[in-house]
N, C-alpha and C positions, 0 to 999 in steps of 0.2 A: 503494499499499500504505500502510495506517494503522499507525503504530507505537504501542503501548500504553506508557504511562509506568509507572514502577515503582509509583506510587501507584494507578494504575488496576488494575494487576495484583494489588496487595494487596487492594483493595476487591472484586475478582472472586473471589479465594480466600476472603475473609471471607464473602461472600454465599453462596458454595457450602457452606462449613462451617455456616452458619446454616440453610441449607436441609436439610442431611443431619441436623443436630441437631433440626430441627423434625419431620422425618419420623420420626426415631427415638423422639421424644416421642409422636407420634401413635400408633405401633405398640406403645409400652410398655404393660404391663398397667396397668390403672386400679384402684387400691384405693379402696374407699369403704365408709362404714358399712353393716352388714347391715341389712335392713328385714324386716318380717313376711312380705313376699313370698319372702324367701330361706329361710323356715322349712322347707318341704319338702326342699329340696337340703341344708341344713345337717343336718337330721334324718337324712337318708339318709347323709351323710358320717360323722356321729357312730356310727350304727348300724354301718356298715362298719368303722370303725376299732375299735370295741369288740369286734366280732365276729373281729377278727385276733388279739386278745390274749386268753389264757386267764385273765387277771387280772381282767376285768370282766364284769359280768352285762349282757347286752343286754336292754334294756327300752325299746322305741320310745317308748311314751307317757311315761315318766319323762324320757328324753332330750328329747323334744319339749317337755315341759313346762318343763324347765329352760331350754332355749333360747329359749322363748317369754318367760319372766320376764326373761331378759337382754335380748331385743330390745324388749320393752315398758317396761322400766325400766333405761335405760342407767346409772343410778347403780350398778347390780349389776355392771356389766362392759361391755366393748365387743367387738362382733364385727365384724371387717372382712372383706370379700368382695372377690374380683376380678371 
């Protein structure tokens, strides 16, 4: 029977913790800057959100145009997506 030293047990625990942390990071949502490819989904989202509130007028073309301006000219703002 092989006896593990205290240092070997600590190394094993550390390796397991690292493995667990790495797995959690792989499964975590990834946030990245939005691109023009995200425009249809972003427009759908804004239209849905505006439609839920009585305070805003839903105008798909206007919302899409505004989002496009932000995506094409990042100095106007940033849109992050998951």
